[in-house]
N, C-alpha and C positions, 0 to 999 in steps of 0.2 A: 516457472514463474511463481511468485510468492502468493500465499493466501492473503486475503484482504479482509480485515475486520474494521468496523467503525466503532468508535467509543464516544461516550458522552459523560462528562463529569460535572455534576451540579454541586457547587460549593454554596452552602447555606450559612450565612453569617447573621449579623444584626446591624440594621441600618442606623446611621447617625449623621449628624452634620459634619461636613468635611473639616471644620475647624476644631472638632472635638472627637477625634478618632478613638479616644480611650473610653467613650461611652458606647461604642459599638464593637462589632467584630467584622473586620474588613475582608470580604470574600475575594476582592480583587488582589490584594496583597497575598492572600493565602493561595489563590489560583496561580500566581507567579511562582511561588515556591513549589507547587505541585508540578508545574511544567519543568522546572529544573530537576526535580526528583525523578520524573519520568525518564529523563535523559540518562540518569545514572543506571537505570535498568538496562539500558543498551550498553553503556560504556564500562560499567563495573559489575553487573550481575549476570549478564548473558555470555555464554560460551561462544564467542564469535568465530573461533576457529572451526567450530562444528557447522554453523550456518549463520547467515546474516540476520539481523533484527533491526527493524526501523519503527520508531514511534514518532509520529508527527502530529502536533497540534495545529490544525489549520484554521480554527475559528475560535474567537473569544468574544463572548457577549455578556456585558454587565454594566449597569449604571445608566442613568438618564440625564445626569447634570454634573457639571464640573465640581460643585461644592457639596455633593451628597455622597455619602458612603452607602452603597446599595445593600439590599438584604441578601442578594445572591449573584453568582457569576457562573456562567456555563462555558465549559471547554469542550470542543468537538474535534476529533482527530481520527487518524487511521493507524493501524498496526500492520506491518508486513513481516511475515515469517516464512521460512522454507522448511521447517521441521515441525511435525504435528505435536510432538511432546513439548518443544520450546514454545509453540503457540499457546498451549494451555498454561505453561509456567509464566509466560508474559502476562496473560490475562490475570492470573492470581496476583502477580507482583504489582500490576497497575492498580488493582482494587486496594491492595494492602497499602501501597505508597500514598494514594490519594486520601484514603480514610485516616491514616495515622498523621499525615501532615495537617490535615484539617482539624483533627482532634487536638493536636498540639497547639493550634491557634485559637481554640475555643469554638471552632465551627464544625460543620458536619458535611461530609462528601457522599453523594449518591452516584455510584458508577454503574453504567449500563454498557454492554458490549454486544454488538450485532455482527455475526459472521456473514460476510457478503460473498466471498469466493473461497474455494479450497486451493491447495497447492496444485498448479498446473504441471503435470508430469507426463512426458511422452513415453509411450510403451516402447522400450528399446527394440523389441523384435519387429514391430510394425515399421519403425523408422528405418531399420536396416533394410527391410524389404522395399520401401518406397522412396528412399533417397535418390535412387537412380532416375526416378520419374521427374523429380525436381531438377536434377542435373540436365536431363534431356530437354526440359522446357526452358531453362534459364541459362544453360551453359555451365559446365563443371566448375569453372573458375569463379562463378557468381554464386555458388552455394557453399555456405560456411556453417560450421557448428559454433554455437556460442555458449558461454557459461550461464549459470543462473542469473536472473535479474529480479529486482524487487517490485517491478510492475506486476499487476494482477489481471486475471482474465476469468470471466464466468464460464468460458469453455471448459474449465476444470471439472465441471459437473458431468460432462460427457465421459470423462475418464473413469467415473464410478460405474458406468453402465456398459462400456465397451472399450476395446483398445483404442487409444487416441494418439493423434499426431498433430501438434500445433506448430505452425511455422510462420515466420515473418515475411512480409512482402515489402521490399525496399521502396520508399517513396520520397527520398531526399533528392532535391535537384542536383544534377551533375555539377561538380566543381566545389560543392560545399564541404567544409571540414566537419566530419561527424562529431568531433569533440566540441564544436562551437555551434552546432545546429540547435535552434530553439526546441525544447522538449515538449511533450504533450501537455495539454492544459495551460499553455501560455499563449499570450496574444499574438506572438510572432510565428507560431507553429504553422508549417506549410507542407502540403503533400503535392508532389509532381504526379499528375494523373497519367503520365506516360507509362508508369509502372503497372497500371491496371491490365494492360494487354498481357504482360508477363504473368499476372495473377490468374487471368482466365485460362491461359495456356497451361499453367501449372496444375490447376484443378482438373482440366480435361485429361491431362496425362495421368494424373493420380487415379481418376475414376476408371479410365479405360484400362490402365495397366493392372489395377487391382481386380477389375472384372475378369480379365484374361489370365490372372494368376492361378496356378494349379495348387 
């Protein structure tokens, strides 16, 4: 699973009346250009054949009235990467892109980035030993391996202290199309509690099998 960073970009312009934009520096217009610029980091500057990169602006806050150009506008978003070197490079490019676009428009951009989670990576040797425990609990046909995903998990920090094994427990109601099911953080997301029994069984198998392993 991807690392998760949160970023905030504060664009500082100059306030003016909406009817006289030439007397100010519009931070909202500049913020819009920065959003477009951030997407080119993904589409034109990142080596996506190496690992995925996601930059999402999830919040824009600026202005108090229809006919007033505000003094500042703030963009908040998240960064997802699956490669540590690419993570640092994306941080650098976000800062550079925001600052230079703002400078070109006569404004100033202040960028802050906060790392929330690391890359969640399963220890291969541990997974190899314990996969049979999951198959015993859920049935061999119900245990599958999946490719990397851009979701993030703070479980990643355990992997810096000890061998780690993160697995998913299915909770989608039977009969639903996985491609059409509402994702996390949406109003229609729903979990079928029936899967909890399988989860308890899986953890019991893992603990007991690991304890008895030589």
